[in-house]
C-alpha positions as CSV (number, residue, x, y, z in Angstrom):
1,X,-59.4,-44.8,-2.2
2,X,-61.7,-45.3,-4.2
3,X,-65.7,-46.7,-3.1
4,X,-65.9,-50.2,-4.4
5,X,-69.6,-49.8,-4.0
6,X,-69.2,-47.1,-7.2
7,X,-66.8,-49.1,-9.5
8,X,-66.4,-52.3,-10.7
9,X,-63.9,-54.6,-9.3
10,X,-60.4,-55.2,-10.8
11,X,-59.3,-58.4,-12.0
12,X,-55.2,-58.8,-11.6
13,X,-54.2,-62.3,-13.6
14,X,-51.4,-64.1,-13.7
15,X,-49.4,-65.6,-16.1
16,X,-47.0,-68.5,-16.1
17,X,-43.4,-68.4,-18.6
18,X,-45.8,-69.7,-21.5
19,X,-47.9,-66.5,-20.9
20,X,-51.2,-65.4,-22.4
21,X,-51.3,-68.6,-24.1
22,X,-51.6,-71.2,-21.7
23,X,-54.7,-69.8,-19.9
24,X,-57.8,-72.1,-19.0
25,X,-60.7,-71.0,-21.1
26,X,-62.4,-69.3,-18.0
27,X,-59.3,-66.9,-17.4
28,X,-59.9,-66.3,-21.5
29,X,-63.3,-65.1,-20.9
30,X,-62.1,-62.9,-18.5
31,X,-59.7,-61.2,-21.2
32,X,-61.8,-61.5,-23.6
33,X,-64.6,-59.6,-22.3
34,X,-62.2,-57.1,-20.1
35,X,-63.5,-53.0,-20.9
36,X,-59.9,-52.3,-19.9
37,X,-56.8,-54.1,-20.7
38,X,-53.9,-53.3,-18.9
39,X,-50.4,-55.7,-19.6
40,X,-46.9,-55.3,-20.5
41,X,-46.7,-54.6,-24.0
42,X,-45.5,-57.9,-25.3
43,X,-48.7,-59.4,-23.3
44,X,-51.0,-56.9,-25.0
45,X,-49.1,-58.5,-28.7
46,X,-49.6,-61.5,-27.7
47,X,-53.0,-60.6,-27.1
48,X,-54.0,-59.4,-29.8
49,X,-52.3,-62.0,-32.1
50,X,-54.6,-64.5,-30.3
51,X,-57.2,-62.5,-30.9
52,X,-58.5,-62.8,-27.8
53,X,-58.7,-59.2,-26.9
54,X,-62.7,-57.4,-27.8
55,X,-61.1,-54.6,-31.0
56,X,-62.9,-52.6,-28.9
57,X,-61.6,-52.9,-25.8
58,X,-59.2,-50.3,-24.2
59,X,-54.7,-51.5,-24.3
60,X,-53.2,-49.3,-21.6
61,X,-49.6,-50.1,-21.4
62,X,-48.3,-51.0,-18.1
63,X,-45.0,-49.5,-17.6
64,X,-42.7,-49.1,-14.3
65,X,-44.3,-45.5,-14.0
66,X,-47.9,-47.3,-12.4
67,X,-49.0,-43.2,-11.2
68,X,-51.0,-43.0,-14.8
69,X,-52.0,-46.0,-14.5
70,X,-53.6,-45.2,-10.9
71,X,-55.1,-42.6,-11.0
72,X,-57.2,-43.9,-14.3
73,X,-58.4,-47.2,-12.1
74,X,-59.5,-44.5,-9.5
75,X,-61.7,-43.2,-12.7
76,X,-62.7,-46.9,-14.3
77,X,-66.7,-46.6,-13.5
78,X,-68.4,-49.7,-14.1
79,X,-65.9,-50.9,-16.7
80,X,-64.2,-54.5,-16.7
81,X,-60.7,-53.7,-16.1
82,X,-58.7,-56.7,-15.9
83,X,-54.4,-56.7,-15.4
84,X,-52.2,-59.1,-16.5
85,X,-48.9,-59.8,-14.6
86,X,-45.7,-62.3,-15.1
87,X,-46.3,-64.9,-12.2
88,X,-47.7,-64.4,-8.9
89,X,-49.0,-60.8,-8.8
90,X,-48.1,-60.8,-5.2
91,X,-45.0,-61.4,-5.1
92,X,-42.6,-58.8,-5.8
93,X,-45.5,-58.0,-8.3
94,X,-47.7,-55.2,-9.3
95,X,-50.5,-56.5,-7.2
96,X,-48.8,-54.8,-3.5
97,X,-48.8,-51.5,-5.4
98,X,-52.7,-51.7,-5.9
99,X,-53.3,-52.3,-2.2
100,X,-51.6,-49.4,-1.0
101,X,-54.3,-47.8,-3.3
102,X,-57.4,-49.7,-3.5
103,X,-59.3,-52.3,-0.9
104,X,-59.2,-55.8,-0.2
105,X,-62.3,-55.9,-2.2
106,X,-61.8,-53.9,-4.7
107,X,-59.3,-56.3,-6.0
108,X,-59.7,-59.4,-7.5
109,X,-56.3,-61.4,-7.6
110,X,-55.5,-64.8,-9.9
111,X,-52.1,-65.6,-8.6
112,X,-49.9,-68.0,-11.6
113,X,-46.4,-69.7,-10.9
114,X,-43.6,-67.4,-10.4
115,X,-40.4,-67.2,-12.7
116,X,-39.0,-68.9,-9.8
117,X,-41.0,-71.9,-9.2
118,X,-40.3,-72.8,-12.7
119,X,-36.5,-72.0,-13.1
120,X,-35.9,-74.6,-9.7
121,X,-38.3,-77.5,-11.6
122,X,-36.8,-76.8,-14.4
123,X,-33.3,-77.6,-12.1
124,X,-34.5,-79.9,-10.6
125,X,-34.2,-78.6,-7.5
126,X,-36.4,-79.5,-4.2
127,X,-37.0,-75.0,-2.8
128,X,-38.8,-76.6,-0.2
129,X,-36.1,-74.7,2.5
130,X,-35.3,-71.6,-0.4
131,X,-35.2,-67.5,0.7
132,X,-36.9,-65.8,-2.8
133,X,-35.8,-62.8,-3.3
134,X,-35.5,-59.7,-5.5
135,X,-31.9,-57.6,-6.4
136,X,-34.8,-55.4,-8.6
137,X,-37.1,-54.3,-5.4
138,X,-34.7,-54.1,-3.0
139,X,-30.9,-53.0,-2.7
140,X,-28.1,-55.5,-3.3
141,X,-27.3,-55.7,0.3
142,X,-30.8,-57.0,0.9
143,X,-29.6,-60.0,-1.6
144,X,-26.2,-60.4,0.4
145,X,-27.5,-60.7,3.8
146,X,-30.5,-63.0,2.4
147,X,-27.0,-65.0,0.6
148,X,-25.3,-65.0,4.6
149,X,-28.5,-67.1,5.4
150,X,-29.8,-69.2,2.8
151,X,-28.2,-72.6,1.4
152,X,-30.8,-72.0,-1.8
153,X,-31.9,-69.2,-3.3
154,X,-33.6,-68.1,-5.7
155,X,-33.3,-64.1,-7.2
156,X,-35.0,-61.9,-9.3
157,X,-32.8,-59.8,-11.6
158,X,-32.9,-56.9,-13.1
159,X,-31.2,-55.4,-16.5
160,X,-28.8,-53.8,-14.0
161,X,-28.8,-56.1,-11.5
162,X,-27.8,-59.1,-13.9
163,X,-27.1,-62.5,-12.2
164,X,-23.2,-61.1,-13.5
165,X,-23.5,-58.0,-11.3
166,X,-24.8,-59.9,-8.6
167,X,-22.5,-62.4,-8.2
168,X,-19.6,-59.7,-8.6
169,X,-21.5,-58.3,-5.1
170,X,-22.4,-61.5,-3.8
171,X,-18.0,-62.6,-4.2
172,X,-16.7,-58.9,-3.1
173,X,-18.8,-59.5,-0.2
174,X,-17.2,-62.2,0.8
175,X,-18.9,-64.8,0.0
176,X,-17.7,-68.2,-0.8
177,X,-17.8,-69.7,-4.8
178,X,-21.0,-72.1,-5.3
179,X,-22.8,-73.4,-7.6
180,X,-24.5,-70.9,-9.5
181,X,-27.9,-71.7,-12.5
182,X,-29.1,-69.3,-14.3
183,X,-32.3,-69.8,-16.5
184,X,-32.8,-67.7,-19.3
185,X,-36.1,-67.8,-21.7
186,X,-38.6,-69.4,-19.2
187,X,-40.5,-71.6,-21.3
188,X,-39.9,-70.6,-24.3
189,X,-38.6,-72.9,-26.9
190,X,-35.4,-71.0,-26.9
191,X,-35.5,-72.1,-23.1
192,X,-31.5,-72.2,-21.2
193,X,-30.0,-73.4,-18.0
194,X,-26.9,-72.3,-17.5
195,X,-25.2,-74.7,-14.3
196,X,-21.7,-73.0,-13.5
197,X,-19.9,-71.8,-10.3
198,X,-21.3,-68.3,-8.9
199,X,-17.8,-67.4,-9.9
200,X,-17.8,-67.9,-13.6
201,X,-20.8,-65.6,-14.2
202,X,-18.6,-62.6,-13.1
203,X,-18.1,-61.9,-17.0
204,X,-21.3,-63.1,-18.4
205,X,-24.1,-62.0,-20.3
206,X,-27.2,-64.1,-20.6
207,X,-30.7,-63.0,-22.2
208,X,-32.6,-59.8,-20.4
209,X,-35.2,-62.6,-18.8
210,X,-33.6,-64.4,-15.8
211,X,-33.4,-65.6,-12.9
212,X,-30.5,-66.5,-11.2
213,X,-30.1,-69.6,-8.0
214,X,-28.1,-70.5,-5.6
215,X,-26.7,-73.4,-4.1
216,X,-24.6,-74.2,-1.3
217,X,-23.0,-77.8,-1.0
218,X,-24.5,-80.1,1.5
219,X,-23.5,-79.3,5.1
220,X,-22.8,-75.9,4.5
221,X,-24.1,-73.6,7.6
222,X,-24.3,-69.8,8.2
223,X,-22.3,-67.8,10.2
224,X,-22.7,-66.2,13.1
225,X,-24.3,-62.6,13.1
226,X,-23.0,-62.2,16.8
227,X,-19.3,-64.1,16.8
228,X,-16.5,-61.3,18.4
229,X,-14.3,-60.4,16.3
230,X,-10.9,-59.1,17.1
231,X,-10.0,-55.7,17.2
232,X,-6.8,-56.8,14.9
233,X,-9.8,-58.1,12.0
234,X,-10.0,-54.1,11.3
235,X,-7.7,-51.2,10.1
236,X,-7.2,-48.4,12.4
237,X,-4.8,-46.0,13.4
238,X,-2.9,-46.1,16.9
239,X,-5.1,-48.3,18.8
240,X,-8.1,-46.0,18.1
241,X,-10.8,-48.5,17.7
242,X,-14.1,-49.4,20.0
243,X,-12.4,-52.6,21.9
244,X,-14.3,-55.8,21.0
245,X,-15.5,-56.5,24.4
246,X,-17.3,-52.7,24.5
247,X,-18.2,-53.6,21.6
248,X,-19.9,-56.4,22.4
249,X,-22.0,-55.0,25.1
250,X,-22.3,-51.4,23.6
251,X,-24.5,-53.9,20.8
252,X,-26.3,-56.2,23.2
253,X,-28.0,-52.4,24.4
254,X,-28.6,-51.0,21.4
255,X,-31.1,-54.4,20.8
256,X,-30.8,-54.5,17.2
257,X,-33.2,-55.6,15.1
258,X,-33.2,-56.7,11.3
259,X,-34.9,-54.2,9.7
260,X,-33.4,-51.0,11.6
261,X,-31.5,-47.3,11.0
262,X,-28.5,-47.1,12.5
263,X,-27.0,-43.7,13.3
264,X,-23.3,-44.3,14.0
265,X,-21.5,-41.2,14.8
266,X,-17.9,-40.4,15.5
267,X,-17.5,-44.1,13.7
268,X,-14.1,-44.0,13.3
269,X,-12.3,-46.9,11.5
270,X,-16.1,-49.0,11.5
271,X,-15.5,-51.8,13.4
272,X,-18.6,-50.8,15.8
273,X,-20.7,-50.0,12.2
274,X,-19.4,-52.8,10.7
275,X,-21.1,-55.1,13.2
276,X,-24.1,-53.1,13.6
277,X,-24.5,-53.8,9.8
278,X,-23.8,-57.1,10.4
279,X,-27.2,-57.6,13.1
280,X,-29.4,-54.9,11.0
281,X,-28.7,-56.5,7.5
282,X,-31.9,-55.8,6.2
283,X,-31.6,-52.1,6.9
284,X,-28.9,-49.6,7.2
285,X,-26.4,-48.0,9.1
286,X,-24.8,-44.4,8.9
287,X,-20.8,-44.4,9.6
288,X,-21.1,-40.3,9.8
289,X,-17.0,-39.9,10.7
290,X,-15.6,-36.7,9.9
291,X,-11.8,-36.9,10.2
292,X,-10.0,-37.9,7.0
293,X,-7.8,-40.4,8.1
294,X,-10.7,-42.6,9.3
295,X,-12.4,-41.7,6.6
296,X,-9.7,-43.6,4.8
297,X,-9.9,-47.2,7.4
298,X,-13.2,-46.6,7.9
299,X,-13.8,-48.0,3.6
300,X,-11.7,-49.9,3.5
301,X,-12.7,-51.8,6.9
302,X,-15.9,-51.7,4.9
303,X,-14.4,-53.3,1.9
304,X,-12.9,-55.9,3.9
305,X,-16.1,-57.3,5.5
306,X,-18.5,-56.9,2.8
307,X,-20.3,-54.6,4.7
308,X,-22.8,-53.5,1.8
309,X,-25.2,-51.7,3.9
310,X,-22.8,-49.1,6.0
311,X,-23.3,-46.2,4.4
312,X,-20.1,-43.9,5.6
313,X,-21.5,-40.5,5.8
314,X,-18.4,-37.8,5.5
315,X,-18.2,-34.6,8.1
316,X,-18.9,-32.8,11.5
317,X,-22.2,-34.0,13.5
318,X,-24.4,-32.7,14.0
319,X,-24.6,-31.2,10.7
320,X,-23.7,-33.7,9.1
321,X,-27.0,-36.1,10.1
322,X,-29.1,-33.4,8.4
323,X,-31.4,-35.7,5.8
324,X,-30.7,-39.1,7.4
325,X,-33.4,-41.3,7.9
326,X,-34.5,-41.0,11.7
327,X,-33.1,-43.7,13.2
328,X,-34.2,-46.2,15.5
329,X,-30.3,-47.0,17.5
330,X,-28.0,-45.0,17.4
331,X,-23.7,-45.2,19.2
332,X,-22.6,-42.4,19.5
333,X,-18.6,-43.0,19.9
334,X,-17.0,-39.9,19.6
335,X,-18.6,-36.2,19.8
336,X,-15.7,-34.0,19.0
337,X,-16.8,-30.9,21.3
338,X,-20.4,-31.1,20.1
339,X,-22.3,-33.4,22.8
340,X,-24.4,-31.4,23.5
341,X,-25.6,-30.4,20.2
342,X,-25.6,-34.3,19.0
343,X,-28.1,-35.9,21.3
344,X,-30.0,-33.1,21.6
345,X,-30.0,-33.2,17.5
346,X,-30.4,-37.1,17.8
347,X,-33.2,-37.0,20.4
348,X,-35.2,-35.0,18.0
349,X,-34.8,-37.3,15.5
350,X,-35.1,-40.5,16.9
351,X,-37.9,-43.0,15.9
352,X,-39.9,-43.0,19.5
353,X,-38.6,-45.7,21.2
354,X,-35.4,-46.0,20.0
355,X,-32.0,-47.0,21.6
356,X,-28.5,-44.5,22.3
357,X,-25.5,-46.2,23.4
358,X,-22.8,-43.7,24.0
359,X,-19.3,-44.7,24.7
360,X,-16.8,-42.3,26.9
361,X,-13.9,-42.3,28.6
362,X,-13.5,-39.6,31.3
363,X,-15.5,-39.1,34.0
364,X,-16.0,-35.5,33.0
365,X,-17.5,-36.7,29.4
366,X,-19.7,-39.2,31.6
367,X,-21.0,-36.4,33.6
368,X,-21.9,-34.3,30.6
369,X,-24.0,-36.9,28.4
370,X,-25.9,-38.2,31.8
371,X,-27.0,-35.0,32.5
372,X,-28.3,-33.8,28.7
373,X,-30.4,-37.2,29.2
374,X,-31.7,-36.3,32.4
375,X,-32.6,-33.7,31.3
376,X,-34.7,-34.3,28.3
377,X,-36.7,-36.4,30.9
378,X,-34.9,-39.8,30.1
379,X,-33.5,-41.8,32.8
380,X,-29.8,-43.1,31.3
381,X,-28.8,-47.1,32.5
382,X,-24.2,-46.0,33.5
383,X,-22.1,-48.9,33.2
384,X,-18.8,-49.1,34.2
385,X,-16.6,-51.7,31.1
386,X,-13.2,-52.6,33.0
387,X,-11.6,-55.7,30.8
388,X,-8.3,-57.8,31.7
389,X,-7.1,-59.6,29.3
390,X,-4.8,-62.9,28.9
391,X,-1.4,-62.2,28.1
392,X,2.1,-64.6,28.2
393,X,4.2,-63.4,30.6
394,X,8.0,-62.4,29.0
395,X,10.3,-64.9,28.2
396,X,11.8,-66.3,31.0
397,X,12.2,-69.6,32.4
398,X,10.1,-73.0,31.7
399,X,7.7,-71.5,34.7
400,X,7.6,-68.1,33.9
401,X,6.7,-69.0,29.5
402,X,3.3,-71.0,30.6
403,X,1.9,-68.8,33.2
404,X,-0.5,-66.2,32.2
405,X,-1.0,-62.2,33.3
406,X,-4.6,-59.7,33.2
407,X,-3.6,-56.9,31.1
408,X,-6.0,-54.3,31.9
409,X,-7.5,-52.2,29.3
410,X,-8.4,-49.1,30.0
411,X,-11.8,-48.7,31.3
412,X,-14.3,-47.2,29.2
413,X,-18.1,-46.2,30.5
414,X,-20.9,-46.9,28.4
415,X,-24.8,-44.1,29.3
416,X,-27.3,-46.4,27.7
417,X,-31.5,-44.7,27.5
418,X,-34.2,-45.4,25.1
419,X,-36.0,-42.3,23.4
420,X,-39.6,-42.4,24.5
421,X,-42.2,-43.5,22.9
422,X,-43.3,-40.5,20.6
423,X,-47.0,-41.1,21.9
424,X,-45.8,-41.1,25.3
425,X,-43.8,-38.1,24.7
426,X,-46.8,-35.9,23.6
427,X,-48.5,-37.3,25.8
428,X,-46.5,-35.8,28.3
């Protein structure tokens, strides 16, 4: 942080879709008196064309690489600095970056109307309940997650995540087709609105300056994120899958939050990973699996269910865990005989207060897991899951066909524990 007592405030001015020409007289005066003017190349050119920038003022282009600009700002001294940015600088704009490097009282932030607000107005749409997201600032899985939950969306695009790319990602993720509006060159003489369907955008190109709006039909409701999926919803080999009821209990014990980073060790066909990803939809699930056949099923299921925030990690744990971000939650569905090494690595790497669930099929593995966790100072819980599913009796007389019996599944054991908060660990 720089010392505000020794430097002038940095003025950040948001520009609407009509650009510099639409600035009020008072804001033009700010630009005219600036010692340094920092802006994108088209805004610098517009300032010069309108003659509202001092000839001797330093003109500093604002590019995607901000390190040099931040360094210069730290040494600004008493220079009067004005930064021009599009829309609201605090909405996926430069204000967020500046606030990480300078105190709030070193900045004067003057917002304007965002391009998304302008697009909704141009399209004649109410955006009171809209989700506003950036495909530039976030991975497409983040956009997909919001699209699963939002009736109306406004999406900031970029040169790589174009409307066509976003439309394909949403449709590939299994989202239904819907109304889609692309607003190009907002505020310019060649402004254009394309009101179409999401599927119509897949092979279309638009002007570089555009935003995308999505509108669901009246009565649309989002899917439940904690729905018990049938085992048949997943491709798997010879019934080797964590059963639906066990998945539900495991997810409840993991208590996933939207932004969690999750490890699924021994992911198998990926049923648990995919259902964790639906809950931790703004985070990421790392599905760790070493078996080639399971990996094929895993990738097939990820594509089938549009689980864009599941990352496949091919390899045996614990070696394959190296380089993964620290987890907030871990599910262990298979260890390949390396339980001590895996548990040790999980406890070493997990964030404080992380949740751990281990699914086991034999008493010997249960005893091993409990011993490992207790020796590490944790207090694990043990749950035996006995499930019987209703099943019609074999074909016989009329009474038999109307009867149902219970078909038991093999019992499963769940060992659950919480990693102590780091402060508690250090204090102990």
